[in-house]
Short mmCIF file of the C-alpha atoms (twelve columns), coordinates in Angstrom:
data_MODEL
# 
_entry.id   MODEL 
# 
loop_
_atom_site.group_PDB 
_atom_site.id 
_atom_site.type_symbol 
_atom_site.label_atom_id 
_atom_site.label_alt_id 
_atom_site.label_comp_id 
_atom_site.label_asym_id 
_atom_site.label_seq_id 
_atom_site.Cartn_x 
_atom_site.Cartn_y 
_atom_site.Cartn_z 
_atom_site.pdbx_PDB_model_num 
ATOM 1   C CA . MET A 1   161.338 33.510 126.403 1 
ATOM 2   C CA . ALA A 2   158.730 30.775 126.558 1 
ATOM 3   C CA . GLU A 3   157.571 29.547 123.168 1 
ATOM 4   C CA . ARG A 4   154.057 30.559 122.085 1 
ATOM 5   C CA . LEU A 5   152.367 29.808 118.769 1 
ATOM 6   C CA . MET A 6   149.879 32.096 117.050 1 
ATOM 7   C CA . VAL A 7   147.864 30.814 114.085 1 
ATOM 8   C CA . VAL A 8   146.040 33.503 112.137 1 
ATOM 9   C CA . ASP A 9   142.934 32.920 110.030 1 
ATOM 10  C CA . ALA A 10  144.198 35.210 107.269 1 
ATOM 11  C CA . PRO A 11  141.013 35.336 105.123 1 
ATOM 12  C CA . SER A 12  138.924 36.197 108.177 1 
ATOM 13  C CA . LEU A 13  141.278 39.037 109.089 1 
ATOM 14  C CA . TYR A 14  141.795 40.531 105.656 1 
ATOM 15  C CA . PHE A 15  138.056 40.568 104.977 1 
ATOM 16  C CA . ARG A 16  137.558 42.380 108.276 1 
ATOM 17  C CA . ALA A 17  140.318 44.788 107.321 1 
ATOM 18  C CA . PHE A 18  138.706 45.371 103.932 1 
ATOM 19  C CA . PHE A 19  135.333 46.253 105.436 1 
ATOM 20  C CA . GLY A 20  136.803 48.093 108.428 1 
ATOM 21  C CA . VAL A 21  139.321 50.363 106.691 1 
ATOM 22  C CA . PRO A 22  137.972 52.993 104.256 1 
ATOM 23  C CA . ASP A 23  138.471 52.254 100.557 1 
ATOM 24  C CA . SER A 24  139.928 55.724 100.273 1 
ATOM 25  C CA . VAL A 25  143.167 54.123 101.531 1 
ATOM 26  C CA . THR A 26  144.935 53.576 98.221  1 
ATOM 27  C CA . ALA A 27  148.321 52.974 96.629  1 
ATOM 28  C CA . PRO A 28  150.056 55.831 94.783  1 
ATOM 29  C CA . ASP A 29  148.351 54.716 91.560  1 
ATOM 30  C CA . GLY A 30  144.899 54.808 93.190  1 
ATOM 31  C CA . THR A 31  144.510 51.052 93.690  1 
ATOM 32  C CA . PRO A 32  142.706 50.214 96.959  1 
ATOM 33  C CA . VAL A 33  145.032 48.768 99.612  1 
ATOM 34  C CA . ASN A 34  142.722 49.039 102.613 1 
ATOM 35  C CA . ALA A 35  142.737 45.256 103.177 1 
ATOM 36  C CA . VAL A 36  146.536 45.104 102.907 1 
ATOM 37  C CA . ARG A 37  147.204 47.959 105.289 1 
ATOM 38  C CA . GLY A 38  144.520 46.842 107.713 1 
ATOM 39  C CA . PHE A 39  145.877 43.293 107.734 1 
ATOM 40  C CA . LEU A 40  149.430 44.474 108.449 1 
ATOM 41  C CA . ASP A 41  148.126 46.676 111.253 1 
ATOM 42  C CA . PHE A 42  146.184 43.728 112.671 1 
ATOM 43  C CA . LEU A 43  149.349 41.615 112.724 1 
ATOM 44  C CA . ALA A 44  151.329 44.393 114.390 1 
ATOM 45  C CA . ARG A 45  148.718 44.756 117.125 1 
ATOM 46  C CA . LEU A 46  148.444 41.012 117.716 1 
ATOM 47  C CA . VAL A 47  152.186 40.469 117.931 1 
ATOM 48  C CA . LYS A 48  152.559 43.469 120.220 1 
ATOM 49  C CA . ASP A 49  149.736 42.446 122.553 1 
ATOM 50  C CA . ARG A 50  150.209 38.673 122.616 1 
ATOM 51  C CA . GLY A 51  153.951 38.196 122.081 1 
ATOM 52  C CA . PRO A 52  154.040 35.003 120.007 1 
ATOM 53  C CA . THR A 53  157.407 33.487 119.207 1 
ATOM 54  C CA . ARG A 54  155.945 31.487 116.310 1 
ATOM 55  C CA . LEU A 55  153.376 32.592 113.767 1 
ATOM 56  C CA . VAL A 56  151.479 30.948 110.911 1 
ATOM 57  C CA . ALA A 57  149.058 32.766 108.607 1 
ATOM 58  C CA . ALA A 58  146.641 30.174 107.219 1 
ATOM 59  C CA . MET A 59  145.232 30.736 103.716 1 
ATOM 60  C CA . ASP A 60  142.318 29.295 101.746 1 
ATOM 61  C CA . ALA A 61  143.598 27.061 98.957  1 
ATOM 62  C CA . SER A 62  139.985 25.948 98.506  1 
ATOM 63  C CA . TRP A 63  137.189 28.061 99.991  1 
ATOM 64  C CA . ARG A 64  134.573 25.323 99.308  1 
ATOM 65  C CA . PRO A 65  136.350 21.946 99.392  1 
ATOM 66  C CA . ASP A 66  134.962 19.079 97.339  1 
ATOM 67  C CA . PHE A 67  134.753 16.723 100.320 1 
ATOM 68  C CA . ARG A 68  132.402 19.107 102.140 1 
ATOM 69  C CA . VAL A 69  130.237 19.767 99.082  1 
ATOM 70  C CA . ALA A 70  129.982 16.016 98.463  1 
ATOM 71  C CA . ALA A 71  128.707 15.530 102.000 1 
ATOM 72  C CA . LEU A 72  126.344 18.526 101.960 1 
ATOM 73  C CA . PRO A 73  125.698 20.222 98.575  1 
ATOM 74  C CA . SER A 74  124.194 23.287 100.291 1 
ATOM 75  C CA . TYR A 75  127.554 24.107 101.881 1 
ATOM 76  C CA . LYS A 76  128.319 27.739 100.902 1 
ATOM 77  C CA . ALA A 77  126.200 27.230 97.762  1 
ATOM 78  C CA . HIS A 78  124.658 30.696 98.110  1 
ATOM 79  C CA . ARG A 79  128.127 32.230 97.824  1 
ATOM 80  C CA . VAL A 80  129.011 30.668 94.470  1 
ATOM 81  C CA . ALA A 81  129.265 33.228 91.657  1 
ATOM 82  C CA . PRO A 82  127.373 32.530 88.374  1 
ATOM 83  C CA . GLU A 83  130.687 32.007 86.601  1 
ATOM 84  C CA . GLY A 84  132.028 29.849 89.426  1 
ATOM 85  C CA . GLY A 85  134.256 30.836 92.304  1 
ATOM 86  C CA . GLU A 86  133.252 32.805 95.367  1 
ATOM 87  C CA . VAL A 87  131.225 35.998 95.356  1 
ATOM 88  C CA . VAL A 88  133.630 38.606 96.750  1 
ATOM 89  C CA . PRO A 89  134.038 42.347 96.208  1 
ATOM 90  C CA . ASP A 90  136.196 43.091 93.167  1 
ATOM 91  C CA . ALA A 91  138.315 45.517 95.181  1 
ATOM 92  C CA . ILE A 92  139.649 42.813 97.466  1 
ATOM 93  C CA . VAL A 93  140.603 40.291 94.781  1 
ATOM 94  C CA . GLY A 94  143.817 42.056 93.789  1 
ATOM 95  C CA . GLN A 95  144.808 42.765 97.370  1 
ATOM 96  C CA . VAL A 96  145.116 39.142 98.498  1 
ATOM 97  C CA . PRO A 97  148.224 38.439 96.365  1 
ATOM 98  C CA . VAL A 98  149.819 41.610 97.776  1 
ATOM 99  C CA . ILE A 99  149.200 40.362 101.322 1 
ATOM 100 C CA . GLU A 100 150.750 37.014 100.392 1 
ATOM 101 C CA . GLU A 101 153.778 38.749 98.839  1 
ATOM 102 C CA . CYS A 102 154.248 40.862 101.953 1 
ATOM 103 C CA . LEU A 103 154.141 37.823 104.230 1 
ATOM 104 C CA . ARG A 104 156.620 36.007 101.997 1 
ATOM 105 C CA . ALA A 105 159.038 38.955 101.925 1 
ATOM 106 C CA . LEU A 106 158.772 39.326 105.701 1 
ATOM 107 C CA . GLY A 107 159.472 35.633 106.231 1 
ATOM 108 C CA . ILE A 108 156.202 34.948 108.062 1 
ATOM 109 C CA . ALA A 109 155.001 31.401 107.429 1 
ATOM 110 C CA . SER A 110 151.916 31.602 105.223 1 
ATOM 111 C CA . PHE A 111 150.315 28.845 103.180 1 
ATOM 112 C CA . GLY A 112 147.179 27.015 102.169 1 
ATOM 113 C CA . VAL A 113 146.797 23.318 101.411 1 
ATOM 114 C CA . PRO A 114 145.136 22.219 98.139  1 
ATOM 115 C CA . GLY A 115 141.668 20.850 98.760  1 
ATOM 116 C CA . TYR A 116 141.351 22.433 102.214 1 
ATOM 117 C CA . GLU A 117 140.128 25.653 103.775 1 
ATOM 118 C CA . ALA A 118 142.151 27.921 106.032 1 
ATOM 119 C CA . ASP A 119 140.189 26.458 108.974 1 
ATOM 120 C CA . ASP A 120 141.618 23.020 108.153 1 
ATOM 121 C CA . VAL A 121 145.138 24.404 107.925 1 
ATOM 122 C CA . ILE A 122 144.661 25.964 111.349 1 
ATOM 123 C CA . GLY A 123 143.299 22.756 112.828 1 
ATOM 124 C CA . SER A 124 146.210 20.772 111.391 1 
ATOM 125 C CA . VAL A 125 148.853 23.249 112.597 1 
ATOM 126 C CA . VAL A 126 147.375 23.146 116.097 1 
ATOM 127 C CA . GLN A 127 147.207 19.353 115.970 1 
ATOM 128 C CA . ALA A 128 150.850 19.147 114.875 1 
ATOM 129 C CA . CYS A 129 151.823 21.402 117.784 1 
ATOM 130 C CA . GLY A 130 150.404 18.746 120.083 1 
ATOM 131 C CA . GLY A 131 150.248 20.964 123.151 1 
ATOM 132 C CA . ALA A 132 154.011 21.457 123.136 1 
ATOM 133 C CA . MET A 133 153.408 25.177 123.660 1 
ATOM 134 C CA . PRO A 134 150.405 27.453 124.154 1 
ATOM 135 C CA . ALA A 135 148.610 28.187 120.884 1 
ATOM 136 C CA . ASP A 136 146.388 31.161 120.135 1 
ATOM 137 C CA . VAL A 137 144.061 30.911 117.124 1 
ATOM 138 C CA . VAL A 138 143.058 34.327 115.791 1 
ATOM 139 C CA . THR A 139 139.801 34.421 113.836 1 
ATOM 140 C CA . GLY A 140 136.469 36.111 113.328 1 
ATOM 141 C CA . ASP A 141 134.872 32.733 112.582 1 
ATOM 142 C CA . ARG A 142 133.015 31.048 115.446 1 
ATOM 143 C CA . ASP A 143 133.488 27.655 113.760 1 
ATOM 144 C CA . LEU A 144 137.012 27.597 115.158 1 
ATOM 145 C CA . PHE A 145 135.761 27.587 118.747 1 
ATOM 146 C CA . GLN A 146 135.844 23.821 118.277 1 
ATOM 147 C CA . LEU A 147 139.644 23.987 118.633 1 
ATOM 148 C CA . VAL A 148 139.492 25.338 122.191 1 
ATOM 149 C CA . ASP A 149 141.214 22.841 124.466 1 
ATOM 150 C CA . ASP A 150 142.531 23.753 127.903 1 
ATOM 151 C CA . THR A 151 144.510 20.520 128.205 1 
ATOM 152 C CA . ARG A 152 146.409 21.243 124.987 1 
ATOM 153 C CA . ARG A 153 146.587 24.969 125.845 1 
ATOM 154 C CA . VAL A 154 144.663 26.086 122.772 1 
ATOM 155 C CA . ARG A 155 142.613 29.283 122.966 1 
ATOM 156 C CA . VAL A 156 140.731 31.261 120.350 1 
ATOM 157 C CA . LEU A 157 141.181 35.023 120.117 1 
ATOM 158 C CA . TYR A 158 137.858 35.976 118.580 1 
ATOM 159 C CA . VAL A 159 137.885 39.162 116.532 1 
ATOM 160 C CA . GLY A 160 134.394 40.597 116.274 1 
ATOM 161 C CA . ASN A 161 133.333 43.827 114.649 1 
ATOM 162 C CA . LYS A 162 135.352 45.984 117.047 1 
ATOM 163 C CA . GLY A 163 138.749 45.012 115.636 1 
ATOM 164 C CA . VAL A 164 141.657 42.987 116.955 1 
ATOM 165 C CA . GLY A 165 142.278 45.342 119.849 1 
ATOM 166 C CA . ALA A 166 138.930 44.325 121.354 1 
ATOM 167 C CA . HIS A 167 139.158 40.587 120.719 1 
ATOM 168 C CA . GLU A 168 137.618 38.111 123.165 1 
ATOM 169 C CA . VAL A 169 139.692 35.261 124.563 1 
ATOM 170 C CA . PHE A 170 137.849 31.938 124.455 1 
ATOM 171 C CA . ASP A 171 138.927 29.077 126.662 1 
ATOM 172 C CA . GLN A 172 136.667 26.301 127.943 1 
ATOM 173 C CA . ALA A 173 135.293 28.472 130.751 1 
ATOM 174 C CA . LYS A 174 134.309 31.164 128.251 1 
ATOM 175 C CA . LEU A 175 132.606 28.595 125.987 1 
ATOM 176 C CA . SER A 176 130.639 27.315 128.969 1 
ATOM 177 C CA . GLU A 177 129.680 30.825 130.041 1 
ATOM 178 C CA . LYS A 178 128.601 32.013 126.590 1 
ATOM 179 C CA . TYR A 179 127.186 28.895 124.943 1 
ATOM 180 C CA . GLY A 180 126.659 26.369 127.712 1 
ATOM 181 C CA . VAL A 181 129.044 23.810 126.219 1 
ATOM 182 C CA . ALA A 182 131.951 22.251 128.072 1 
ATOM 183 C CA . SER A 183 134.644 22.002 125.394 1 
ATOM 184 C CA . GLY A 184 135.676 22.777 121.862 1 
ATOM 185 C CA . ASP A 185 134.537 19.336 120.735 1 
ATOM 186 C CA . ALA A 186 131.129 19.981 122.267 1 
ATOM 187 C CA . TYR A 187 130.962 23.322 120.473 1 
ATOM 188 C CA . ALA A 188 131.343 21.542 117.116 1 
ATOM 189 C CA . ASP A 189 128.325 19.355 117.902 1 
ATOM 190 C CA . PHE A 190 126.443 22.402 119.196 1 
ATOM 191 C CA . ALA A 191 127.132 24.301 115.946 1 
ATOM 192 C CA . LEU A 192 126.055 21.299 113.897 1 
ATOM 193 C CA . LEU A 193 122.711 21.054 115.696 1 
ATOM 194 C CA . ARG A 194 122.100 24.809 115.626 1 
ATOM 195 C CA . GLY A 195 123.177 25.296 112.017 1 
ATOM 196 C CA . ASP A 196 124.723 28.314 110.323 1 
ATOM 197 C CA . PRO A 197 122.873 29.928 107.393 1 
ATOM 198 C CA . SER A 198 125.976 31.936 106.440 1 
ATOM 199 C CA . ASP A 199 127.668 28.645 105.510 1 
ATOM 200 C CA . GLY A 200 124.589 26.924 104.107 1 
ATOM 201 C CA . LEU A 201 124.251 24.647 107.151 1 
ATOM 202 C CA . PRO A 202 120.548 24.226 107.847 1 
ATOM 203 C CA . GLY A 203 120.940 22.702 111.295 1 
ATOM 204 C CA . VAL A 204 118.080 20.747 112.823 1 
ATOM 205 C CA . ALA A 205 114.850 22.638 112.176 1 
ATOM 206 C CA . GLY A 206 113.348 23.866 115.424 1 
ATOM 207 C CA . ILE A 207 116.470 23.323 117.517 1 
ATOM 208 C CA . GLY A 208 118.187 26.529 118.551 1 
ATOM 209 C CA . GLU A 209 121.123 27.289 120.801 1 
ATOM 210 C CA . LYS A 210 119.361 26.594 124.118 1 
ATOM 211 C CA . THR A 211 118.008 23.206 123.066 1 
ATOM 212 C CA . ALA A 212 121.305 22.207 121.425 1 
ATOM 213 C CA . ALA A 213 123.225 23.111 124.580 1 
ATOM 214 C CA . SER A 214 120.787 21.261 126.836 1 
ATOM 215 C CA . LEU A 215 120.958 18.120 124.703 1 
ATOM 216 C CA . LEU A 216 124.746 18.120 124.866 1 
ATOM 217 C CA . ALA A 217 124.745 18.854 128.586 1 
ATOM 218 C CA . ARG A 218 122.544 15.775 129.094 1 
ATOM 219 C CA . TYR A 219 124.058 13.362 126.564 1 
ATOM 220 C CA . GLY A 220 127.621 14.654 126.140 1 
ATOM 221 C CA . THR A 221 128.114 14.400 122.397 1 
ATOM 222 C CA . LEU A 222 126.160 14.240 119.155 1 
ATOM 223 C CA . ALA A 223 126.748 10.481 119.197 1 
ATOM 224 C CA . GLY A 224 125.249 10.400 122.695 1 
ATOM 225 C CA . VAL A 225 122.240 12.402 121.523 1 
ATOM 226 C CA . LEU A 226 121.640 10.036 118.607 1 
ATOM 227 C CA . ASP A 227 122.053 7.009  120.857 1 
ATOM 228 C CA . ALA A 228 119.462 8.447  123.248 1 
ATOM 229 C CA . LEU A 229 117.149 9.029  120.283 1 
ATOM 230 C CA . GLU A 230 117.566 5.424  119.166 1 
ATOM 231 C CA . ARG A 231 116.913 4.114  122.685 1 
ATOM 232 C CA . GLY A 232 113.865 6.309  123.159 1 
ATOM 233 C CA . ASP A 233 115.400 7.914  126.229 1 
ATOM 234 C CA . ARG A 234 112.673 9.398  128.418 1 
ATOM 235 C CA . GLY A 235 114.735 12.498 129.086 1 
ATOM 236 C CA . MET A 236 114.209 13.572 125.476 1 
ATOM 237 C CA . THR A 237 110.844 15.146 124.757 1 
ATOM 238 C CA . PRO A 238 108.773 13.704 121.899 1 
ATOM 239 C CA . ALA A 239 108.908 17.061 120.106 1 
ATOM 240 C CA . VAL A 240 112.723 17.183 120.150 1 
ATOM 241 C CA . ALA A 241 112.935 13.522 119.158 1 
ATOM 242 C CA . ALA A 242 110.675 14.172 116.166 1 
ATOM 243 C CA . LYS A 243 112.855 17.099 115.055 1 
ATOM 244 C CA . LEU A 244 116.005 14.976 115.263 1 
ATOM 245 C CA . ARG A 245 114.414 12.110 113.324 1 
ATOM 246 C CA . ALA A 246 113.342 14.509 110.578 1 
ATOM 247 C CA . ALA A 247 116.978 15.619 110.235 1 
ATOM 248 C CA . THR A 248 118.527 12.131 110.065 1 
ATOM 249 C CA . ASP A 249 120.181 12.634 106.672 1 
ATOM 250 C CA . TYR A 250 121.586 16.018 107.653 1 
ATOM 251 C CA . LEU A 251 122.946 14.697 110.950 1 
ATOM 252 C CA . ALA A 252 124.720 11.878 109.121 1 
ATOM 253 C CA . ALA A 253 126.344 14.236 106.580 1 
ATOM 254 C CA . ALA A 254 127.078 17.330 108.653 1 
ATOM 255 C CA . PRO A 255 129.973 16.206 110.893 1 
ATOM 256 C CA . VAL A 256 132.464 16.067 108.002 1 
ATOM 257 C CA . VAL A 257 131.345 19.567 107.004 1 
ATOM 258 C CA . VAL A 258 131.395 21.178 110.443 1 
ATOM 259 C CA . ARG A 259 134.508 19.617 111.933 1 
ATOM 260 C CA . VAL A 260 137.809 21.088 110.764 1 
ATOM 261 C CA . ALA A 261 140.384 18.671 109.413 1 
ATOM 262 C CA . ARG A 262 143.290 17.917 111.734 1 
ATOM 263 C CA . ASP A 263 145.343 15.976 109.179 1 
ATOM 264 C CA . ALA A 264 145.768 18.288 106.179 1 
ATOM 265 C CA . PRO A 265 149.204 17.636 104.602 1 
ATOM 266 C CA . LEU A 266 151.089 20.702 105.784 1 
ATOM 267 C CA . PRO A 267 154.043 21.853 103.667 1 
ATOM 268 C CA . PRO A 268 157.469 22.233 105.250 1 
ATOM 269 C CA . HIS A 269 157.588 25.646 106.892 1 
ATOM 270 C CA . ASP A 270 159.534 27.731 109.389 1 
ATOM 271 C CA . ASP A 271 157.073 29.310 111.795 1 
ATOM 272 C CA . ARG A 272 159.626 31.206 113.880 1 
ATOM 273 C CA . LEU A 273 158.614 34.845 114.114 1 
ATOM 274 C CA . PRO A 274 161.114 36.885 112.082 1 
ATOM 275 C CA . ARG A 275 162.791 39.895 113.669 1 
ATOM 276 C CA . SER A 276 163.454 41.517 110.307 1 
ATOM 277 C CA . PRO A 277 162.308 40.881 106.717 1 
ATOM 278 C CA . ALA A 278 163.607 37.726 105.079 1 
ATOM 279 C CA . ASP A 279 163.930 39.718 101.839 1 
ATOM 280 C CA . PRO A 280 164.365 43.386 102.797 1 
ATOM 281 C CA . ASP A 281 164.629 44.627 99.209  1 
ATOM 282 C CA . ALA A 282 161.466 42.833 98.126  1 
ATOM 283 C CA . PHE A 283 159.549 44.142 101.127 1 
ATOM 284 C CA . ALA A 284 160.825 47.688 100.613 1 
ATOM 285 C CA . GLU A 285 159.669 47.549 96.982  1 
ATOM 286 C CA . LEU A 286 156.225 46.313 98.056  1 
ATOM 287 C CA . VAL A 287 155.984 49.163 100.572 1 
ATOM 288 C CA . ARG A 288 156.985 51.715 97.911  1 
ATOM 289 C CA . ARG A 289 154.780 50.357 95.143  1 
ATOM 290 C CA . TRP A 290 151.651 49.965 97.250  1 
ATOM 291 C CA . GLY A 291 152.141 52.887 99.615  1 
ATOM 292 C CA . LEU A 292 152.099 50.750 102.749 1 
ATOM 293 C CA . GLY A 293 154.005 53.364 104.743 1 
ATOM 294 C CA . GLY A 294 152.946 53.536 108.379 1 
ATOM 295 C CA . SER A 295 151.384 50.071 108.417 1 
ATOM 296 C CA . ALA A 296 154.659 48.490 107.320 1 
ATOM 297 C CA . ASP A 297 156.650 50.620 109.759 1 
ATOM 298 C CA . ARG A 298 154.461 49.607 112.683 1 
ATOM 299 C CA . LEU A 299 154.777 45.919 111.910 1 
ATOM 300 C CA . LEU A 300 158.556 46.112 111.407 1 
ATOM 301 C CA . ALA A 301 158.937 47.965 114.720 1 
ATOM 302 C CA . VAL A 302 156.981 45.288 116.593 1 
ATOM 303 C CA . LEU A 303 158.891 42.439 114.946 1 
ATOM 304 C CA . ALA A 304 162.219 44.052 115.890 1 
ATOM 305 C CA . ARG A 305 161.402 44.197 119.599 1 
ATOM 306 C CA . PRO A 306 163.612 42.014 121.823 1 
# 
């Protein structure tokens, strides 16, 4: 069987599981396990449909890294709780360690890197792969479209609100069709210009998706856009030029915030997809304690397939 890597944006998936599976799904003691069961079901469906031979579940060791906040203090600032940390529903907090324990007992590579987000772990895993095999990045976060690279055989399986079974496959043709940008790198510059209020990225005021795409189609990259601005290129309207000049400080700071790291120090790990749990007793106890029943059975059945 040809080797194929799958890198899963675990926080993106377990949050979608949490909001997509009713909170009436509980453990025997009444504790909500909707995120846990939904996440395991997501993995089972992805492995069944896409057939990876290698799998990494990327975690957030830092959801708001210092290096991004230093560059742009507004980054995710609206999601900081009064006592510090991220504003998240109480019912999901206790489920994340259970997901991590399940992955560990199964023997599925799962880790974060101190000082980095899951996105950076994903970018670094894909970079380390170096195009040696096809790589599918599974996420509900459009930021990771920047990793799309046909030459290196990297695609993004984008999970929207319809669940993993209805994910969209993004390659460079799909990026061009949907956003008018030619590559993953161009998408990063496009996202930077457009902004993203959900992450506290203001973007360039007055420049939306159509203008951002047209600027990149004409000048290639953000650097090309800024060079054209500096030269007073006649192809750039005075109104657009004024908007870019007004955002000079943002445009200088934003690239380090928007672009995922490709050099996070990854820990040693074995990403080979297990065919059975690495620690069967530990996994069986997790299934019993948390009432993971059918979700665990479905994942084990898929992993055991030849």
